C-alpha positions in Angstrom: 0.0 0.0 0.0 1.5 3.3 -1.1 -0.9 5.8 0.6 -3.4 5.8 3.4 -5.9 8.5 3.9 -7.5 9.1 7.3 -10.6 11.2 7.4 -12.9 12.9 9.9 -16.3 14.0 8.4 -19.7 15.1 9.8 -21.6 16.2 6.8 -19.6 14.4 4.1 -17.4 17.1 2.6 -14.2 15.7 3.9 -15.2 12.1 3.2 -16.0 13.1 -0.4 -12.6 14.8 -0.8 -10.9 11.8 0.7 -12.6 9.4 -1.8 -11.9 11.7 -4.8 -8.3 12.0 -3.8 -8.0 8.2 -3.4 -9.4 7.8 -6.9 -6.8 10.2 -8.3 -3.9 8.7 -6.4 -4.6 5.0 -6.8 -3.4 2.3 -4.4 -5.0 4.1 -1.5 -6.9 2.9 1.6 -9.4 5.4 3.1 -10.1 5.0 6.8 -11.9 7.0 9.6 -9.6 8.5 12.2 -11.8 7.5 15.0 -11.3 3.8 14.2 -7.6 4.2 13.6 -7.0 5.3 17.2 -8.6 2.0 18.4 -7.4 -0.4 15.7 -3.7 0.0 14.7 -2.8 -0.1 11.0 -0.9 -3.3 10.2 0.2 -2.3 6.7 3.2 -0.3 5.5 2.7 2.9 3.6 4.9 5.6 1.9 2.5 8.5 2.3 -0.2 9.3 4.9 -2.8 12.0 4.5 -5.4 13.4 7.0 -8.6 14.9 5.6 -10.8 17.0 7.9 -12.9 20.1 8.2 -11.7 23.4 9.7 -13.5 24.2 12.9 -13.3 27.7 14.4 -10.2 28.4 12.2 -8.4 25.4 13.7 -8.3 21.7 14.0 -11.3 19.6 15.2 -10.4 18.2 18.6 -10.6 14.6 17.4 -8.1 15.4 14.6 -5.6 16.9 17.1 -6.1 13.8 19.3 -5.4 11.5 16.3 -2.2 13.3 15.5 -1.0 12.9 19.1 -1.9 9.2 19.4 -1.4 7.6 16.0 1.8 5.6 15.5 3.2 7.0 12.3 5.5 5.2 9.9 9.0 6.7 10.3 10.1 9.0 7.5 6.8 8.8 5.7 5.4 11.7 3.6 2.6 13.2 5.8 0.2 15.7 4.3 -2.9 17.5 5.5 -6.0 18.3 3.5 -8.5 20.8 5.1 -12.0 21.3 3.8 -13.4 24.8 4.6 -16.2 27.1 3.9 -14.1 30.2 4.1 -10.6 30.6 5.5 -8.2 27.8 6.7 -7.2 29.6 9.9 -4.2 27.9 11.4 -5.3 24.3 11.0 -2.3 23.1 9.0 0.1 25.0 11.4 -1.6 23.3 14.4 -1.1 19.9 12.7 2.5 20.8 11.9 3.2 21.8 15.5 1.7 18.5 17.0 3.8 16.4 14.6 6.9 18.5 15.3 6.6 17.7 19.0 6.7 14.1 18.0 9.8 14.6 15.8 7.7 14.2 12.7 7.2 16.5 9.7 4.1 17.8 8.0 5.3 17.7 4.4 2.4 19.7 2.9 -0.9 21.2 3.8 -3.7 21.8 1.2 -7.0 23.5 1.4 -10.2 22.7 -0.5 -13.2 25.0 -0.6 -16.6 23.3 0.0 -20.1 24.4 1.0 -20.1 25.7 4.6 -22.3 23.8 7.1 -22.3 25.7 10.4 -26.0 26.1 10.7 -25.9 28.2 13.9 -24.5 31.0 11.7 -26.0 30.3 8.3 -28.2 27.9 6.3 -27.1 25.8 3.3 -26.0 27.9 0.3 -28.1 27.6 -2.9 -27.8 24.5 -5.0 -26.3 26.3 -8.0 -23.4 27.5 -5.8 -23.0 24.1 -4.3 -22.7 22.5 -7.7 -20.2 25.0 -8.8 -18.1 24.3 -5.8 -18.4 20.5 -6.4 -17.0 21.0 -9.9 -14.1 23.1 -8.6 -13.4 20.5 -5.9 -12.8 17.9 -8.6 -10.1 20.0 -10.3 -8.6 21.1 -7.0 -8.3 17.4 -5.9 -6.6 16.6 -9.2 -4.1 19.4 -8.6 -3.4 18.2 -5.0 -3.0 14.6 -6.2 -0.3 15.9 -8.6 1.7 17.4 -5.8 1.4 14.3 -3.6 2.5 12.0 -6.4 5.6 14.1 -6.8 6.1 14.2 -3.0 6.4 17.9 -3.0 7.2 19.5 0.4 6.8 22.9 2.0 3.4 23.8 0.7 1.2 25.1 3.6 -1.9 26.9 2.3 -2.9 29.4 5.0 -3.1 32.7 3.3 -3.8 35.5 4.1 -1.6 35.0 7.1 -2.6 37.9 9.3 -6.4 37.4 9.0 -6.1 33.7 9.6 -3.9 34.3 12.6 -6.2 36.8 14.2 -9.3 34.7 13.7 -7.5 31.7 15.1 -6.5 33.7 18.2 -9.9 35.2 18.6 -12.0 32.0 18.1 -10.0 28.8 18.4 -7.5 29.6 21.1 -10.2 31.3 23.2 -13.0 28.8 22.6 -11.7 25.4 21.7 -11.6 24.2 25.4 -15.3 24.8 25.6 -16.2 22.7 22.6 -16.9 19.4 24.5 -19.7 21.0 26.5 -21.0 23.0 23.5 -23.6 20.3 23.2 -25.5 21.9 26.1 -27.0 24.1 23.4 -28.7 21.3 21.5 -32.4 20.6 22.1 -35.1 18.6 20.4 -38.5 19.6 19.1 -41.7 17.6 19.7 -41.5 16.5 16.0 -38.7 14.0 16.9 -39.6 10.6 15.6 -37.3 8.7 18.0 -35.5 7.2 15.0 -32.1 7.2 16.7 -30.1 8.4 13.6 -28.5 11.1 15.7 -27.1 8.5 18.1 -25.8 6.3 15.3 -24.3 9.2 13.3 -22.3 10.9 16.0 -18.7 10.2 15.1 -17.5 10.2 18.7 -20.6 8.4 20.3 -21.6 11.6 22.2 -25.3 10.9 21.9 -27.4 8.3 23.8 -31.1 7.8 23.3 -32.9 8.0 26.6 -36.7 7.3 26.6 -36.7 7.8 22.9 -35.0 11.2 22.9 -31.3 12.1 22.4 -29.1 13.1 25.3 -25.7 14.7 24.7 -22.8 13.4 26.9 -20.5 16.4 26.9 -17.5 15.2 24.8 -18.9 16.9 21.7 -16.9 17.8 18.6 -19.5 20.5 17.6 -19.5 18.9 14.2 -23.3 19.3 13.7 -23.7 15.8 12.3 -26.7 15.2 14.5 -28.4 18.4 13.5 -27.7 18.1 9.8 -28.7 14.5 9.3 -31.9 14.5 11.4 -34.5 13.5 8.8 -37.3 15.7 10.3 -35.0 18.6 11.4 -36.1 18.1 15.0 -32.6 18.8 16.5 -31.9 22.5 17.0 -29.0 24.5 18.5 -30.0 27.3 20.9 -32.3 29.8 19.1 -30.2 30.1 16.0 -31.0 27.1 13.7 -34.8 27.0 13.4 -35.9 27.6 9.8 -32.3 27.4 8.3 -31.6 24.9 5.5 -29.6 21.9 6.5 -26.7 20.5 4.5 -24.9 17.3 3.8 -22.9 16.3 0.7 -25.3 14.8 -1.9 -22.9 12.0 -2.7 -22.6 10.9 0.9 -25.3 8.9 2.7 -26.0 8.7 6.4 -24.5 5.1 6.6 -21.2 6.5 5.4 -20.9 8.8 8.4 -22.2 6.1 10.7 -19.3 4.0 9.5 -16.9 6.1 11.5 
């Protein structure tokens, strides 16, 4: 096996990018990060990629945990692919720092623009814009695959530096410690059908069904998978999500996310 891709995905953007990148590279295994921290990889690889969404202009907590815990192949080519709705913040730099503390190198960091999905701030963008972004994603992934095949190093896509740095300091550094208990803002409308999809789809098993209703257990990633995949839109976050359009990638199904 030449390349392995580990992904973390809530609404499917990062999983779609991981699959498309695997198609371009060939000889690739695509695996969820959450399982990789439990089941060690027993195959050798030349290159390892992590594919994940940018949260609060930084790394999702589970991605940072993966980078701290996973046993990497020595001297492998490690690259980072961040999906984002706007700016990359300092996600690649954070990954770079964690790896450096383990005497490892982040060889390259790439960014892929995808439809944003943070419903507390905005609803899903119009379908026409989504389709345009999906077409651009295909070409972007082809370009990234070209860099990876040539094992190019030193590419860290985090421009404009000053804006990314300031937003990272303002949001991620100040707020990331509070993310696990951010689930206190979730609540459920009476339209809940007790289907249990939210429990199954949470990538870190942070939801438990109690008397037919979801309860959050306070090790949340704030990924919004539960809210976005609820088939009747019964799950809400504070007072800011009612009436806003939900989003998940049209090529990804709920069972794909449950597979994490």
